All heavy atoms as a GROMACS GRO file, in nm:
protein
  578
    1MET      N    1  -7.167  -3.563  -0.762
    1MET     CA    2  -7.052  -3.495  -0.815
    1MET      C    3  -6.950  -3.596  -0.870
    1MET      O    4  -6.888  -3.570  -0.971
    1MET     CB    5  -6.991  -3.409  -0.703
    1MET     CG    6  -6.883  -3.319  -0.750
    1MET     SD    7  -6.953  -3.198  -0.861
    1MET     CE    8  -6.810  -3.130  -0.929
    2LYS      N    9  -6.936  -3.709  -0.801
    2LYS     CA   10  -6.841  -3.810  -0.847
    2LYS      C   11  -6.880  -3.861  -0.985
    2LYS      O   12  -6.792  -3.883  -1.070
    2LYS     CB   13  -6.836  -3.926  -0.750
    2LYS     CG   14  -6.772  -3.895  -0.619
    2LYS     CD   15  -6.773  -4.017  -0.529
    2LYS     CE   16  -6.725  -3.984  -0.390
    2LYS     NZ   17  -6.728  -4.099  -0.302
    3TYR      N   18  -7.010  -3.879  -1.006
    3TYR     CA   19  -7.056  -3.931  -1.135
    3TYR      C   20  -7.031  -3.831  -1.248
    3TYR      O   21  -6.995  -3.871  -1.359
    3TYR     CB   22  -7.203  -3.969  -1.128
    3TYR     CG   23  -7.232  -4.080  -1.031
    3TYR    CD1   24  -7.313  -4.059  -0.921
    3TYR    CD2   25  -7.174  -4.205  -1.047
    3TYR    CE1   26  -7.338  -4.160  -0.830
    3TYR    CE2   27  -7.197  -4.307  -0.957
    3TYR     CZ   28  -7.280  -4.285  -0.849
    3TYR     OH   29  -7.303  -4.385  -0.760
    4LEU      N   30  -7.046  -3.704  -1.219
    4LEU     CA   31  -7.018  -3.601  -1.319
    4LEU      C   32  -6.871  -3.602  -1.360
    4LEU      O   33  -6.838  -3.595  -1.478
    4LEU     CB   34  -7.057  -3.463  -1.266
    4LEU     CG   35  -7.024  -3.345  -1.356
    4LEU    CD1   36  -7.113  -3.348  -1.480
    4LEU    CD2   37  -7.040  -3.215  -1.283
    5VAL      N   38  -6.783  -3.615  -1.261
    5VAL     CA   39  -6.640  -3.619  -1.289
    5VAL      C   40  -6.604  -3.744  -1.369
    5VAL      O   41  -6.528  -3.736  -1.468
    5VAL     CB   42  -6.559  -3.611  -1.158
    5VAL    CG1   43  -6.411  -3.637  -1.182
    5VAL    CG2   44  -6.579  -3.477  -1.090
    6VAL      N   45  -6.660  -3.857  -1.331
    6VAL     CA   46  -6.631  -3.982  -1.404
    6VAL      C   47  -6.682  -3.974  -1.547
    6VAL      O   48  -6.611  -4.011  -1.642
    6VAL     CB   49  -6.693  -4.103  -1.330
    6VAL    CG1   50  -6.689  -4.227  -1.416
    6VAL    CG2   51  -6.621  -4.127  -1.199
    7LEU      N   52  -6.802  -3.920  -1.566
    7LEU     CA   53  -6.856  -3.905  -1.702
    7LEU      C   54  -6.772  -3.809  -1.785
    7LEU      O   55  -6.748  -3.832  -1.904
    7LEU     CB   56  -7.001  -3.858  -1.697
    7LEU     CG   57  -7.104  -3.961  -1.656
    7LEU    CD1   58  -7.241  -3.897  -1.643
    7LEU    CD2   59  -7.108  -4.074  -1.758
    8ALA      N   60  -6.725  -3.702  -1.723
    8ALA     CA   61  -6.641  -3.606  -1.796
    8ALA      C   62  -6.509  -3.672  -1.837
    8ALA      O   63  -6.463  -3.653  -1.950
    8ALA     CB   64  -6.615  -3.483  -1.710
    9PHE      N   65  -6.448  -3.749  -1.747
    9PHE     CA   66  -6.324  -3.818  -1.782
    9PHE      C   67  -6.346  -3.919  -1.894
    9PHE      O   68  -6.262  -3.932  -1.984
    9PHE     CB   69  -6.263  -3.887  -1.661
    9PHE     CG   70  -6.176  -3.797  -1.577
    9PHE    CD1   71  -6.195  -3.791  -1.440
    9PHE    CD2   72  -6.078  -3.720  -1.634
    9PHE    CE1   73  -6.116  -3.710  -1.362
    9PHE    CE2   74  -5.998  -3.638  -1.557
    9PHE     CZ   75  -6.018  -3.632  -1.420
   10ILE      N   76  -6.457  -3.990  -1.890
   10ILE     CA   77  -6.487  -4.085  -1.998
   10ILE      C   78  -6.504  -4.011  -2.130
   10ILE      O   79  -6.454  -4.055  -2.234
   10ILE     CB   80  -6.610  -4.169  -1.962
   10ILE    CG1   81  -6.577  -4.267  -1.849
   10ILE    CG2   82  -6.662  -4.246  -2.083
   10ILE    CD1   83  -6.696  -4.339  -1.791
   11GLY      N   84  -6.573  -3.897  -2.127
   11GLY     CA   85  -6.590  -3.816  -2.248
   11GLY      C   86  -6.457  -3.764  -2.301
   11GLY      O   87  -6.433  -3.764  -2.422
   12ILE      N   88  -6.369  -3.722  -2.210
   12ILE     CA   89  -6.237  -3.672  -2.250
   12ILE      C   90  -6.156  -3.785  -2.314
   12ILE      O   91  -6.094  -3.766  -2.420
   12ILE     CB   92  -6.164  -3.611  -2.130
   12ILE    CG1   93  -6.232  -3.481  -2.089
   12ILE    CG2   94  -6.017  -3.589  -2.159
   12ILE    CD1   95  -6.187  -3.428  -1.954
   13LEU      N   96  -6.157  -3.902  -2.253
   13LEU     CA   97  -6.083  -4.015  -2.310
   13LEU      C   98  -6.142  -4.060  -2.442
   13LEU      O   99  -6.067  -4.097  -2.534
   13LEU     CB  100  -6.079  -4.130  -2.210
   13LEU     CG  101  -5.991  -4.109  -2.088
   13LEU    CD1  102  -6.006  -4.226  -1.991
   13LEU    CD2  103  -5.847  -4.090  -2.128
   14ALA      N  104  -6.274  -4.058  -2.455
   14ALA     CA  105  -6.338  -4.095  -2.582
   14ALA      C  106  -6.300  -3.998  -2.693
   14ALA      O  107  -6.272  -4.038  -2.806
   14ALA     CB  108  -6.489  -4.101  -2.565
   15SER      N  109  -6.296  -3.870  -2.661
   15SER     CA  110  -6.258  -3.770  -2.760
   15SER      C  111  -6.111  -3.787  -2.800
   15SER      O  112  -6.076  -3.773  -2.917
   15SER     CB  113  -6.281  -3.631  -2.703
   15SER     OG  114  -6.242  -3.533  -2.794
   16LEU      N  115  -6.027  -3.817  -2.703
   16LEU     CA  116  -5.886  -3.841  -2.733
   16LEU      C  117  -5.869  -3.965  -2.820
   16LEU      O  118  -5.790  -3.966  -2.914
   16LEU     CB  119  -5.808  -3.855  -2.602
   16LEU     CG  120  -5.657  -3.844  -2.609
   16LEU    CD1  121  -5.616  -3.709  -2.663
   16LEU    CD2  122  -5.599  -3.864  -2.471
   17GLY      N  123  -5.946  -4.070  -2.790
   17GLY     CA  124  -5.942  -4.191  -2.873
   17GLY      C  125  -5.993  -4.166  -3.014
   17GLY      O  126  -5.940  -4.219  -3.111
   18SER      N  127  -6.095  -4.082  -3.025
   18SER     CA  128  -6.147  -4.046  -3.157
   18SER      C  129  -6.042  -3.972  -3.239
   18SER      O  130  -6.024  -3.997  -3.358
   18SER     CB  131  -6.273  -3.961  -3.141
   18SER     OG  132  -6.317  -3.914  -3.264
   19ALA      N  133  -5.971  -3.880  -3.174
   19ALA     CA  134  -5.864  -3.807  -3.244
   19ALA      C  135  -5.754  -3.903  -3.288
   19ALA      O  136  -5.701  -3.891  -3.399
   19ALA     CB  137  -5.807  -3.699  -3.154
   20LEU      N  138  -5.721  -3.999  -3.203
   20LEU     CA  139  -5.620  -4.099  -3.241
   20LEU      C  140  -5.667  -4.181  -3.360
   20LEU      O  141  -5.590  -4.207  -3.452
   20LEU     CB  142  -5.590  -4.190  -3.122
   20LEU     CG  143  -5.492  -4.304  -3.149
   20LEU    CD1  144  -5.353  -4.248  -3.177
   20LEU    CD2  145  -5.488  -4.399  -3.032
   21PHE      N  146  -5.795  -4.218  -3.360
   21PHE     CA  147  -5.849  -4.295  -3.472
   21PHE      C  148  -5.838  -4.217  -3.602
   21PHE      O  149  -5.794  -4.270  -3.704
   21PHE     CB  150  -5.995  -4.331  -3.445
   21PHE     CG  151  -6.065  -4.390  -3.563
   21PHE    CD1  152  -6.042  -4.521  -3.599
   21PHE    CD2  153  -6.154  -4.315  -3.638
   21PHE    CE1  154  -6.106  -4.577  -3.708
   21PHE    CE2  155  -6.218  -4.369  -3.747
   21PHE     CZ  156  -6.194  -4.500  -3.783
   22PHE      N  157  -5.877  -4.089  -3.600
   22PHE     CA  158  -5.870  -4.009  -3.722
   22PHE      C  159  -5.726  -3.984  -3.765
   22PHE      O  160  -5.697  -3.972  -3.884
   22PHE     CB  161  -5.944  -3.876  -3.705
   22PHE     CG  162  -6.093  -3.892  -3.705
   22PHE    CD1  163  -6.168  -3.851  -3.597
   22PHE    CD2  164  -6.158  -3.949  -3.813
   22PHE    CE1  165  -6.306  -3.865  -3.597
   22PHE    CE2  166  -6.295  -3.964  -3.815
   22PHE     CZ  167  -6.369  -3.922  -3.706
   23MET      N  168  -5.633  -3.977  -3.669
   23MET     CA  169  -5.493  -3.955  -3.703
   23MET      C  170  -5.433  -4.079  -3.770
   23MET      O  171  -5.355  -4.068  -3.864
   23MET     CB  172  -5.414  -3.921  -3.577
   23MET     CG  173  -5.268  -3.891  -3.605
   23MET     SD  174  -5.175  -3.846  -3.460
   23MET     CE  175  -5.162  -4.002  -3.376
   24MET      N  176  -5.472  -4.198  -3.723
   24MET     CA  177  -5.412  -4.320  -3.773
   24MET      C  178  -5.478  -4.372  -3.900
   24MET      O  179  -5.421  -4.455  -3.970
   24MET     CB  180  -5.418  -4.429  -3.666
   24MET     CG  181  -5.341  -4.395  -3.540
   24MET     SD  182  -5.169  -4.356  -3.568
   24MET     CE  183  -5.105  -4.516  -3.606
   25ARG      N  184  -5.599  -4.323  -3.930
   25ARG     CA  185  -5.670  -4.371  -4.048
   25ARG      C  186  -5.602  -4.323  -4.176
   25ARG      O  187  -5.558  -4.209  -4.184
   25ARG     CB  188  -5.814  -4.319  -4.044
   25ARG     CG  189  -5.904  -4.388  -4.141
   25ARG     CD  190  -6.045  -4.347  -4.119
   25ARG     NE  191  -6.060  -4.210  -4.172
   25ARG     CZ  192  -6.174  -4.146  -4.174
   25ARG    NH1  193  -6.281  -4.200  -4.125
   25ARG    NH2  194  -6.180  -4.024  -4.225
   26ARG      N  195  -5.592  -4.410  -4.272
   26ARG     CA  196  -5.527  -4.375  -4.398
   26ARG      C  197  -5.627  -4.320  -4.496
   26ARG      O  198  -5.737  -4.372  -4.512
   26ARG     CB  199  -5.461  -4.497  -4.460
   26ARG     CG  200  -5.343  -4.542  -4.383
   26ARG     CD  201  -5.264  -4.637  -4.463
   26ARG     NE  202  -5.136  -4.652  -4.395
   26ARG     CZ  203  -5.034  -4.710  -4.446
   26ARG    NH1  204  -5.042  -4.762  -4.564
   26ARG    NH2  205  -4.923  -4.719  -4.380
   27GLY      N  206  -5.588  -4.213  -4.565
   27GLY     CA  207  -5.673  -4.155  -4.668
   27GLY      C  208  -5.624  -4.194  -4.805
   27GLY      O  209  -5.507  -4.222  -4.827
   28LYS      N  210  -5.716  -4.197  -4.899
   28LYS     CA  211  -5.679  -4.236  -5.035
   28LYS      C  212  -5.638  -4.117  -5.122
   28LYS      O  213  -5.575  -4.132  -5.224
   28LYS     CB  214  -5.796  -4.309  -5.100
   28LYS     CG  215  -5.824  -4.443  -5.037
   28LYS     CD  216  -5.935  -4.512  -5.113
   28LYS     CE  217  -5.953  -4.653  -5.077
   28LYS     NZ  218  -6.012  -4.693  -4.960
   29SER      N  219  -5.676  -3.997  -5.080
   29SER     CA  220  -5.645  -3.880  -5.161
   29SER      C  221  -5.617  -3.760  -5.071
   29SER      O  222  -5.620  -3.770  -4.949
   29SER     CB  223  -5.762  -3.848  -5.255
   29SER     OG  224  -5.874  -3.809  -5.179
   30ASP      N  225  -5.590  -3.648  -5.136
   30ASP     CA  226  -5.563  -3.524  -5.063
   30ASP      C  227  -5.684  -3.475  -4.985
   30ASP      O  228  -5.671  -3.423  -4.874
   30ASP     CB  229  -5.519  -3.416  -5.161
   30ASP     CG  230  -5.379  -3.368  -5.134
   30ASP    OD1  231  -5.315  -3.425  -5.045
   30ASP    OD2  232  -5.336  -3.273  -5.202
   31THR      N  233  -5.803  -3.492  -5.043
   31THR     CA  234  -5.923  -3.446  -4.974
   31THR      C  235  -5.950  -3.530  -4.849
   31THR      O  236  -6.001  -3.478  -4.751
   31THR     CB  237  -6.046  -3.450  -5.066
   31THR    OG1  238  -6.063  -3.583  -5.116
   31THR    CG2  239  -6.029  -3.354  -5.182
   32ASP      N  240  -5.913  -3.658  -4.855
   32ASP     CA  241  -5.928  -3.743  -4.736
   32ASP      C  242  -5.836  -3.696  -4.624
   32ASP      O  243  -5.872  -3.699  -4.508
   32ASP     CB  244  -5.898  -3.889  -4.769
   32ASP     CG  245  -6.009  -3.954  -4.849
   32ASP    OD1  246  -6.121  -3.899  -4.851
   32ASP    OD2  247  -5.984  -4.060  -4.908
   33ASP      N  248  -5.714  -3.650  -4.662
   33ASP     CA  249  -5.621  -3.601  -4.562
   33ASP      C  250  -5.672  -3.473  -4.496
   33ASP      O  251  -5.658  -3.454  -4.376
   33ASP     CB  252  -5.483  -3.575  -4.624
   33ASP     CG  253  -5.409  -3.704  -4.654
   33ASP    OD1  254  -5.444  -3.808  -4.596
   33ASP    OD2  255  -5.317  -3.700  -4.738
   34LYS      N  256  -5.733  -3.386  -4.576
   34LYS     CA  257  -5.789  -3.262  -4.519
   34LYS      C  258  -5.906  -3.292  -4.427
   34LYS      O  259  -5.919  -3.232  -4.320
   34LYS     CB  260  -5.832  -3.167  -4.631
   34LYS     CG  261  -5.716  -3.106  -4.705
   34LYS     CD  262  -5.763  -3.014  -4.814
   34LYS     CE  263  -5.645  -2.964  -4.894
   34LYS     NZ  264  -5.686  -2.878  -5.004
   35ALA      N  265  -5.991  -3.386  -4.468
   35ALA     CA  266  -6.105  -3.424  -4.384
   35ALA      C  267  -6.056  -3.491  -4.256
   35ALA      O  268  -6.110  -3.467  -4.148
   35ALA     CB  269  -6.198  -3.517  -4.461
   36LYS      N  270  -5.952  -3.574  -4.269
   36LYS     CA  271  -5.895  -3.641  -4.153
   36LYS      C  272  -5.842  -3.538  -4.054
   36LYS      O  273  -5.866  -3.548  -3.933
   36LYS     CB  274  -5.783  -3.736  -4.197
   36LYS     CG  275  -5.713  -3.806  -4.083
   36LYS     CD  276  -5.611  -3.907  -4.131
   36LYS     CE  277  -5.491  -3.839  -4.189
   36LYS     NZ  278  -5.379  -3.929  -4.213
   37GLY      N  279  -5.773  -3.437  -4.106
   37GLY     CA  280  -5.718  -3.332  -4.020
   37GLY      C  281  -5.826  -3.251  -3.951
   37GLY      O  282  -5.813  -3.217  -3.834
   38SER      N  283  -5.934  -3.222  -4.023
   38SER     CA  284  -6.041  -3.143  -3.961
   38SER      C  285  -6.116  -3.225  -3.856
   38SER      O  286  -6.155  -3.172  -3.752
   38SER     CB  287  -6.137  -3.090  -4.067
   38SER     OG  288  -6.210  -3.194  -4.127
   39HIS      N  289  -6.136  -3.354  -3.882
   39HIS     CA  290  -6.201  -3.440  -3.783
   39HIS      C  291  -6.114  -3.452  -3.658
   39HIS      O  292  -6.166  -3.449  -3.545
   39HIS     CB  293  -6.229  -3.579  -3.839
   39HIS     CG  294  -6.340  -3.584  -3.938
   39HIS    ND1  295  -6.465  -3.533  -3.912
   39HIS    CD2  296  -6.345  -3.635  -4.063
   39HIS    CE1  297  -6.542  -3.552  -4.016
   39HIS    NE2  298  -6.471  -3.614  -4.111
   40MET      N  299  -5.984  -3.468  -3.678
   40MET     CA  300  -5.893  -3.481  -3.565
   40MET      C  301  -5.890  -3.351  -3.485
   40MET      O  302  -5.896  -3.354  -3.361
   40MET     CB  303  -5.753  -3.516  -3.613
   40MET     CG  304  -5.656  -3.545  -3.502
   40MET     SD  305  -5.494  -3.597  -3.559
   40MET     CE  306  -5.437  -3.450  -3.638
   41ALA      N  307  -5.885  -3.237  -3.553
   41ALA     CA  308  -5.882  -3.108  -3.484
   41ALA      C  309  -6.012  -3.086  -3.406
   41ALA      O  310  -6.009  -3.034  -3.293
   41ALA     CB  311  -5.860  -2.996  -3.584
   42ARG      N  312  -6.124  -3.125  -3.463
   42ARG     CA  313  -6.252  -3.110  -3.393
   42ARG      C  314  -6.257  -3.198  -3.268
   42ARG      O  315  -6.303  -3.154  -3.162
   42ARG     CB  316  -6.368  -3.143  -3.485
   42ARG     CG  317  -6.502  -3.112  -3.423
   42ARG     CD  318  -6.620  -3.138  -3.515
   42ARG     NE  319  -6.601  -3.086  -3.648
   42ARG     CZ  320  -6.616  -3.160  -3.759
   42ARG    NH1  321  -6.651  -3.286  -3.751
   42ARG    NH2  322  -6.598  -3.106  -3.878
   43ALA      N  323  -6.207  -3.321  -3.279
   43ALA     CA  324  -6.206  -3.411  -3.163
   43ALA      C  325  -6.116  -3.356  -3.053
   43ALA      O  326  -6.151  -3.363  -2.935
   43ALA     CB  327  -6.160  -3.550  -3.206
   44LEU      N  328  -6.002  -3.300  -3.089
   44LEU     CA  329  -5.914  -3.243  -2.989
   44LEU      C  330  -5.973  -3.116  -2.928
   44LEU      O  331  -5.956  -3.090  -2.809
   44LEU     CB  332  -5.776  -3.216  -3.049
   44LEU     CG  333  -5.696  -3.341  -3.083
   44LEU    CD1  334  -5.567  -3.303  -3.155
   44LEU    CD2  335  -5.666  -3.423  -2.960
   45ALA      N  336  -6.045  -3.038  -3.008
   45ALA     CA  337  -6.111  -2.918  -2.955
   45ALA      C  338  -6.221  -2.958  -2.856
   45ALA      O  339  -6.239  -2.892  -2.753
   45ALA     CB  340  -6.169  -2.836  -3.069
   46VAL      N  341  -6.292  -3.065  -2.884
   46VAL     CA  342  -6.394  -3.115  -2.791
   46VAL      C  343  -6.328  -3.159  -2.661
   46VAL      O  344  -6.379  -3.131  -2.551
   46VAL     CB  345  -6.475  -3.230  -2.854
   46VAL    CG1  346  -6.558  -3.303  -2.751
   46VAL    CG2  347  -6.563  -3.177  -2.966
   47ARG      N  348  -6.213  -3.224  -2.671
   47ARG     CA  349  -6.142  -3.268  -2.551
   47ARG      C  350  -6.100  -3.149  -2.466
   47ARG      O  351  -6.118  -3.149  -2.344
   47ARG     CB  352  -6.018  -3.349  -2.588
   47ARG     CG  353  -5.942  -3.400  -2.466
   47ARG     CD  354  -5.809  -3.460  -2.503
   47ARG     NE  355  -5.717  -3.363  -2.560
   47ARG     CZ  356  -5.638  -3.284  -2.489
   47ARG    NH1  357  -5.640  -3.288  -2.359
   47ARG    NH2  358  -5.556  -3.201  -2.548
   48VAL      N  359  -6.049  -3.045  -2.528
   48VAL     CA  360  -6.008  -2.926  -2.454
   48VAL      C  361  -6.130  -2.860  -2.391
   48VAL      O  362  -6.126  -2.818  -2.274
   48VAL     CB  363  -5.932  -2.827  -2.546
   48VAL    CG1  364  -5.914  -2.693  -2.480
   48VAL    CG2  365  -5.799  -2.886  -2.587
   49GLY      N  366  -6.240  -2.851  -2.465
   49GLY     CA  367  -6.361  -2.793  -2.411
   49GLY      C  368  -6.415  -2.870  -2.292
   49GLY      O  369  -6.455  -2.810  -2.191
   50LEU      N  370  -6.415  -3.002  -2.302
   50LEU     CA  371  -6.460  -3.084  -2.189
   50LEU      C  372  -6.370  -3.068  -2.068
   50LEU      O  373  -6.417  -3.064  -1.954
   50LEU     CB  374  -6.466  -3.232  -2.230
   50LEU     CG  375  -6.583  -3.273  -2.319
   50LEU    CD1  376  -6.564  -3.418  -2.364
   50LEU    CD2  377  -6.714  -3.256  -2.246
   51SER      N  378  -6.240  -3.057  -2.090
   51SER     CA  379  -6.147  -3.037  -1.979
   51SER      C  380  -6.171  -2.905  -1.909
   51SER      O  381  -6.170  -2.897  -1.786
   51SER     CB  382  -6.003  -3.044  -2.030
   51SER     OG  383  -5.975  -3.168  -2.086
   52ILE      N  384  -6.196  -2.800  -1.986
   52ILE     CA  385  -6.222  -2.668  -1.927
   52ILE      C  386  -6.354  -2.670  -1.850
   52ILE      O  387  -6.361  -2.619  -1.738
   52ILE     CB  388  -6.222  -2.560  -2.037
   52ILE    CG1  389  -6.080  -2.540  -2.089
   52ILE    CG2  390  -6.278  -2.428  -1.984
   52ILE    CD1  391  -6.070  -2.453  -2.211
   53VAL      N  392  -6.456  -2.731  -1.906
   53VAL     CA  393  -6.586  -2.740  -1.838
   53VAL      C  394  -6.572  -2.821  -1.709
   53VAL      O  395  -6.629  -2.783  -1.604
   53VAL     CB  396  -6.693  -2.799  -1.931
   53VAL    CG1  397  -6.818  -2.836  -1.856
   53VAL    CG2  398  -6.726  -2.700  -2.041
   54LEU      N  399  -6.498  -2.930  -1.712
   54LEU     CA  400  -6.477  -3.011  -1.591
   54LEU      C  401  -6.406  -2.929  -1.484
   54LEU      O  402  -6.446  -2.930  -1.367
   54LEU     CB  403  -6.395  -3.136  -1.624
   54LEU     CG  404  -6.357  -3.223  -1.505
   54LEU    CD1  405  -6.481  -3.279  -1.436
   54LEU    CD2  406  -6.265  -3.335  -1.550
   55PHE      N  407  -6.303  -2.856  -1.522
   55PHE     CA  408  -6.231  -2.773  -1.426
   55PHE      C  409  -6.322  -2.668  -1.365
   55PHE      O  410  -6.322  -2.646  -1.243
   55PHE     CB  411  -6.110  -2.707  -1.494
   55PHE     CG  412  -6.034  -2.615  -1.403
   55PHE    CD1  413  -5.951  -2.666  -1.305
   55PHE    CD2  414  -6.048  -2.478  -1.413
   55PHE    CE1  415  -5.881  -2.581  -1.220
   55PHE    CE2  416  -5.980  -2.392  -1.329
   55PHE     CZ  417  -5.896  -2.444  -1.233
   56LEU      N  418  -6.402  -2.602  -1.448
   56LEU     CA  419  -6.492  -2.499  -1.398
   56LEU      C  420  -6.600  -2.558  -1.306
   56LEU      O  421  -6.636  -2.499  -1.204
   56LEU     CB  422  -6.556  -2.423  -1.514
   56LEU     CG  423  -6.461  -2.334  -1.593
   56LEU    CD1  424  -6.533  -2.271  -1.712
   56LEU    CD2  425  -6.401  -2.226  -1.504
   57CYS      N  426  -6.651  -2.676  -1.342
   57CYS     CA  427  -6.751  -2.741  -1.256
   57CYS      C  428  -6.692  -2.778  -1.120
   57CYS      O  429  -6.759  -2.760  -1.017
   57CYS     CB  430  -6.807  -2.866  -1.324
   57CYS     SG  431  -6.921  -2.831  -1.458
   58ILE      N  432  -6.570  -2.826  -1.118
   58ILE     CA  433  -6.504  -2.860  -0.991
   58ILE      C  434  -6.481  -2.733  -0.910
   58ILE      O  435  -6.503  -2.730  -0.788
   58ILE     CB  436  -6.374  -2.937  -1.016
   58ILE    CG1  437  -6.406  -3.076  -1.069
   58ILE    CG2  438  -6.289  -2.945  -0.890
   58ILE    CD1  439  -6.286  -3.155  -1.112
   59LEU      N  440  -6.441  -2.626  -0.976
   59LEU     CA  441  -6.418  -2.500  -0.907
   59LEU      C  442  -6.547  -2.444  -0.847
   59LEU      O  443  -6.550  -2.401  -0.732
   59LEU     CB  444  -6.354  -2.399  -1.003
   59LEU     CG  445  -6.309  -2.267  -0.943
   59LEU    CD1  446  -6.196  -2.292  -0.844
   59LEU    CD2  447  -6.263  -2.173  -1.053
   60VAL      N  448  -6.656  -2.448  -0.922
   60VAL     CA  449  -6.786  -2.400  -0.873
   60VAL      C  450  -6.836  -2.488  -0.759
   60VAL      O  451  -6.887  -2.438  -0.658
   60VAL     CB  452  -6.888  -2.393  -0.988
   60VAL    CG1  453  -7.029  -2.374  -0.937
   60VAL    CG2  454  -6.851  -2.282  -1.085
   61ALA      N  455  -6.820  -2.619  -0.771
   61ALA     CA  456  -6.863  -2.710  -0.665
   61ALA      C  457  -6.785  -2.685  -0.536
   61ALA      O  458  -6.841  -2.691  -0.426
   61ALA     CB  459  -6.846  -2.855  -0.709
   62TRP      N  460  -6.658  -2.653  -0.548
   62TRP     CA  461  -6.578  -2.621  -0.430
   62TRP      C  462  -6.625  -2.489  -0.368
   62TRP      O  463  -6.639  -2.479  -0.246
   62TRP     CB  464  -6.431  -2.613  -0.468
   62TRP     CG  465  -6.343  -2.563  -0.358
   62TRP    CD1  466  -6.317  -2.626  -0.240
   62TRP    CD2  467  -6.272  -2.441  -0.356
   62TRP    NE1  468  -6.232  -2.549  -0.165
   62TRP    CE2  469  -6.202  -2.434  -0.234
   62TRP    CE3  470  -6.259  -2.336  -0.447
   62TRP    CZ2  471  -6.122  -2.326  -0.200
   62TRP    CZ3  472  -6.179  -2.230  -0.414
   62TRP    CH2  473  -6.111  -2.226  -0.291
   63GLN      N  474  -6.652  -2.389  -0.452
   63GLN     CA  475  -6.698  -2.260  -0.401
   63GLN      C  476  -6.834  -2.271  -0.333
   63GLN      O  477  -6.861  -2.201  -0.236
   63GLN     CB  478  -6.705  -2.157  -0.514
   63GLN     CG  479  -6.570  -2.110  -0.562
   63GLN     CD  480  -6.498  -2.026  -0.459
   63GLN    OE1  481  -6.558  -1.951  -0.385
   63GLN    NE2  482  -6.367  -2.041  -0.454
   64LEU      N  483  -6.921  -2.357  -0.383
   64LEU     CA  484  -7.054  -2.374  -0.324
   64LEU      C  485  -7.054  -2.469  -0.205
   64LEU      O  486  -7.157  -2.485  -0.140
   64LEU     CB  487  -7.152  -2.424  -0.431
   64LEU     CG  488  -7.182  -2.326  -0.544
   64LEU    CD1  489  -7.271  -2.390  -0.649
   64LEU    CD2  490  -7.246  -2.199  -0.490
   65GLY      N  491  -6.943  -2.534  -0.179
   65GLY     CA  492  -6.932  -2.622  -0.064
   65GLY      C  493  -6.976  -2.765  -0.090
   65GLY      O  494  -6.990  -2.843   0.003
   66TYR      N  495  -6.998  -2.802  -0.217
   66TYR     CA  496  -7.037  -2.939  -0.249
   66TYR      C  497  -6.923  -3.038  -0.229
   66TYR      O  498  -6.945  -3.154  -0.199
   66TYR     CB  499  -7.089  -2.950  -0.392
   66TYR     CG  500  -7.216  -2.874  -0.417
   66TYR    CD1  501  -7.237  -2.810  -0.537
   66TYR    CD2  502  -7.316  -2.868  -0.322
   66TYR    CE1  503  -7.354  -2.741  -0.561
   66TYR    CE2  504  -7.433  -2.800  -0.344
   66TYR     CZ  505  -7.452  -2.736  -0.466
   66TYR     OH  506  -7.566  -2.667  -0.488
   67ILE      N  507  -6.801  -2.991  -0.249
   67ILE     CA  508  -6.683  -3.075  -0.228
   67ILE      C  509  -6.587  -3.001  -0.136
   67ILE      O  510  -6.586  -2.878  -0.132
   67ILE     CB  511  -6.614  -3.113  -0.360
   67ILE    CG1  512  -6.572  -2.990  -0.439
   67ILE    CG2  513  -6.702  -3.203  -0.445
   67ILE    CD1  514  -6.491  -3.020  -0.562
   68GLN      N  515  -6.509  -3.074  -0.061
   68GLN     CA  516  -6.411  -3.016   0.031
   68GLN      C  517  -6.274  -3.071  -0.003
   68GLN      O  518  -6.259  -3.189  -0.031
   68GLN     CB  519  -6.446  -3.054   0.175
   68GLN     CG  520  -6.578  -3.001   0.223
   68GLN     CD  521  -6.578  -2.849   0.230
   68GLN    OE1  522  -6.481  -2.788   0.268
   68GLN    NE2  523  -6.690  -2.790   0.190
   69PRO      N  524  -6.173  -2.985   0.001
   69PRO     CA  525  -6.037  -3.035  -0.022
   69PRO      C  526  -5.994  -3.125   0.092
   69PRO      O  527  -6.023  -3.098   0.209
   69PRO     CB  528  -5.952  -2.908  -0.030
   69PRO     CG  529  -6.034  -2.802   0.035
   69PRO     CD  530  -6.177  -2.842   0.022
   70THR      N  531  -5.927  -3.233   0.059
   70THR     CA  532  -5.881  -3.327   0.162
   70THR      C  533  -5.732  -3.353   0.149
   70THR      O  534  -5.684  -3.462   0.177
   70THR     CB  535  -5.956  -3.460   0.151
   70THR    OG1  536  -5.935  -3.515   0.021
   70THR    CG2  537  -6.104  -3.443   0.176
   71GLY      N  538  -5.659  -3.253   0.108
   71GLY     CA  539  -5.515  -3.268   0.089
   71GLY      C  540  -5.441  -3.266   0.221
   71GLY      O  541  -5.498  -3.276   0.330
   72LEU      N  542  -5.311  -3.253   0.213
   72LEU     CA  543  -5.227  -3.249   0.332
   72LEU      C  544  -5.252  -3.119   0.407
   72LEU      O  545  -5.272  -3.014   0.347
   72LEU     CB  546  -5.081  -3.259   0.292
   72LEU     CG  547  -5.038  -3.389   0.225
   72LEU    CD1  548  -4.894  -3.380   0.178
   72LEU    CD2  549  -5.054  -3.504   0.320
   73PRO      N  550  -5.247  -3.123   0.539
   73PRO     CA  551  -5.266  -2.999   0.617
   73PRO      C  552  -5.147  -2.905   0.596
   73PRO      O  553  -5.034  -2.950   0.577
   73PRO     CB  554  -5.276  -3.048   0.760
   73PRO     CG  555  -5.215  -3.183   0.761
   73PRO     CD  556  -5.232  -3.239   0.624
   74ALA      N  557  -5.174  -2.777   0.604
   74ALA     CA  558  -5.070  -2.676   0.583
   74ALA      C  559  -5.006  -2.638   0.715
   74ALA      O  560  -5.024  -2.527   0.766
   74ALA     CB  561  -5.129  -2.554   0.513
   75SER      N  562  -4.933  -2.729   0.774
   75SER     CA  563  -4.865  -2.700   0.901
   75SER      C  564  -4.716  -2.721   0.883
   75SER      O  565  -4.672  -2.800   0.801
   75SER     CB  566  -4.919  -2.790   1.011
   75SER     OG  567  -4.891  -2.925   0.981
   76ARG      N  568  -4.639  -2.651   0.965
   76ARG     CA  569  -4.493  -2.660   0.953
   76ARG      C  570  -4.434  -2.729   1.070
   76ARG      O  571  -4.459  -2.724   1.179
   76ARG     CB  572  -4.433  -2.522   0.940
   76ARG     CG  573  -4.467  -2.461   0.809
   76ARG     CD  574  -4.403  -2.326   0.798
   76ARG     NE  575  -4.444  -2.268   0.671
   76ARG     CZ  576  -4.379  -2.174   0.613
   76ARG    NH1  577  -4.270  -2.125   0.665
   76ARG    NH2  578  -4.419  -2.126   0.500
   0.00000   0.00000   0.00000
């Protein structure tokens, strides 16, 4: 499970870096700007999709008992 989470975080960061690359790249014409925008939007959509999948995988793993919460105890 740890490896899945680490791989998902690496994928999320790579997608975010890809969006940054497309945002910072200079285009020579109007069509380059439109292509740059679509590439950046696709990279950000992939990042959001990976984040949602990671959250759902963690939620399912918790429900199946693969991982246990280890936070602070709920005592007063």
